[in-house]
C-alpha positions in Angstrom: 102.1 89.4 67.3 104.3 90.2 70.2 106.1 93.6 70.7 108.9 94.4 72.9 108.2 97.5 75.0 110.6 99.4 77.0 109.1 101.1 80.2 110.8 104.1 81.6 109.4 105.1 84.8 110.4 107.9 87.2 109.4 111.0 89.0 110.1 113.3 86.0 109.9 116.3 88.5 110.5 117.8 85.9 111.7 115.9 82.8 114.9 117.1 81.3 117.1 116.5 78.2 118.8 113.5 80.0 115.5 111.9 80.0 114.9 112.5 76.3 118.4 111.3 75.5 117.9 108.0 77.3 114.6 107.5 75.5 116.3 108.3 72.1 119.3 106.0 73.0 117.0 103.1 74.0 115.0 103.4 70.8 118.0 103.7 68.6 120.1 100.9 70.1 117.9 98.4 71.8 115.7 95.8 70.4 112.4 97.4 71.3 109.3 98.4 69.2 108.2 101.1 71.4 108.8 103.0 74.7 106.4 103.9 77.4 107.1 106.6 79.8 105.5 106.2 83.2 105.4 109.1 85.5 105.2 108.1 89.2 101.9 109.1 90.9 103.6 109.8 94.1 107.3 109.5 95.1 108.1 106.1 96.5 110.1 107.7 99.4 107.6 110.5 99.9 109.4 113.3 98.4 107.2 116.2 97.3 106.4 116.5 93.5 104.7 118.8 91.2 101.1 117.5 90.4 100.8 114.3 88.5 98.8 116.3 85.9 101.7 118.6 85.4 104.4 116.0 85.3 102.4 113.8 82.8 102.0 117.0 80.6 105.6 117.7 80.8 106.7 114.3 79.8 104.2 114.6 76.8 105.8 117.8 75.8 109.4 116.4 76.3 108.8 113.2 74.3 106.5 114.8 71.6 109.2 114.7 68.8 110.0 111.1 69.4 108.3 108.4 67.4 107.1 105.2 69.1 106.9 106.8 72.5 103.8 107.1 74.6 103.2 108.5 78.2 101.1 106.5 80.3 99.0 107.5 83.4 98.7 103.9 84.6 100.4 104.7 88.0 97.5 107.1 88.8 95.4 104.2 90.1 98.3 102.1 91.4 100.5 102.0 94.7 103.6 103.1 93.0 105.5 99.8 93.2 107.2 99.2 90.0 106.4 95.3 90.1 102.6 96.3 90.3 103.0 98.8 87.6 104.7 96.2 85.2 102.0 93.6 86.1 99.2 96.2 85.4 101.0 97.0 81.9 101.3 93.4 81.1 97.7 92.6 82.2 96.3 95.2 79.8 98.5 94.2 76.9 99.3 90.6 77.0 101.1 90.7 73.6 103.8 93.1 75.1 107.2 91.7 76.2 108.5 94.2 78.7 112.0 95.6 79.4 112.7 98.2 82.2 114.8 101.1 81.4 117.0 102.3 84.4 120.0 104.2 85.1 123.2 102.4 86.6 122.7 104.7 89.8 119.1 103.3 90.2 120.2 99.7 89.9 122.7 100.3 92.7 119.5 100.9 94.9 117.6 97.8 93.7 117.9 96.1 97.2 115.3 98.7 98.3 112.8 97.7 95.7 109.9 95.6 96.4 110.6 92.2 95.0 113.3 93.4 92.4 113.9 89.8 91.4 110.4 89.7 90.1 110.8 92.9 88.5 113.8 91.7 86.8 111.9 88.4 85.6 109.0 90.2 84.2 110.9 93.1 82.5 114.6 92.4 82.1 116.4 95.8 82.8 118.3 97.9 80.2 120.7 99.6 82.3 122.0 103.0 81.0 125.3 104.4 82.3 125.3 107.6 84.4 128.3 110.0 84.9 130.1 108.7 87.9 128.4 105.4 88.0 129.6 102.2 86.4 127.8 98.9 85.8 128.9 96.0 83.9 127.2 95.9 80.6 126.2 99.5 80.7 127.6 102.2 78.4 129.9 104.5 80.3 128.7 108.0 81.1 126.0 107.7 78.4 123.8 110.2 80.2 124.7 113.6 81.1 125.3 114.6 84.7 122.0 116.3 85.1 119.3 115.8 87.7 115.9 117.2 88.1 116.8 118.4 91.5 119.4 120.6 89.9 116.7 121.8 87.3 114.3 122.7 90.2 117.1 124.7 91.9 117.7 126.7 88.7 114.1 127.3 88.4 113.7 128.5 91.9 116.5 131.0 91.0 114.9 132.0 87.7 118.2 131.2 85.9 116.2 130.8 82.5 119.4 131.1 80.4 121.2 128.4 82.2 118.0 126.1 81.9 117.6 126.4 78.1 120.2 123.7 77.3 118.9 121.4 80.1 115.3 121.4 79.6 113.2 120.9 76.5 111.7 124.3 75.3 108.1 123.2 75.7 108.7 121.9 79.3 110.3 125.0 80.2 107.6 127.1 78.8 105.0 124.9 80.7 107.0 125.4 84.1 107.1 129.2 83.4 103.3 129.5 82.6 102.4 127.3 85.7 104.8 129.1 88.1 106.1 125.5 88.9 109.1 124.9 91.3 109.1 128.6 92.4 109.7 129.9 88.9 
């Protein structure tokens, strides 16, 4: 029996409520049976990241209250190219029909991706609208104007009260315990 599985990849450096809302939205409105969150092992453009283990753990904490969601470490042994990640997932789960979850802002950069036409064939995108970015077929401004960069800036300033509505409680506690992002 085939399952439709949405794949949501990213740096998740750190995951924030926008990521959680995106996952909840896809599970609630799209024809998918489950969703796999895939933290990048390394950033595709070489940006510095918190450790892979910390980002995986923060994703687990962020998504812990959502049913039908799992966090995968599959990129730990791969080269970080989305196509190879999708091929690896498909290779280990031949009963999965894949869909790729992406923000409209990321879709605009698809020309920078490795063989995006193959990515699109293997896992037709579910495109989510972002504030300030429009795309035909994507909901308008579905996701809040929020970025991990902004979250890291607030952590570095130790602006804990400003962070509480932006980051799941368990993720914020992990950041504080580990002293991540200068916090």
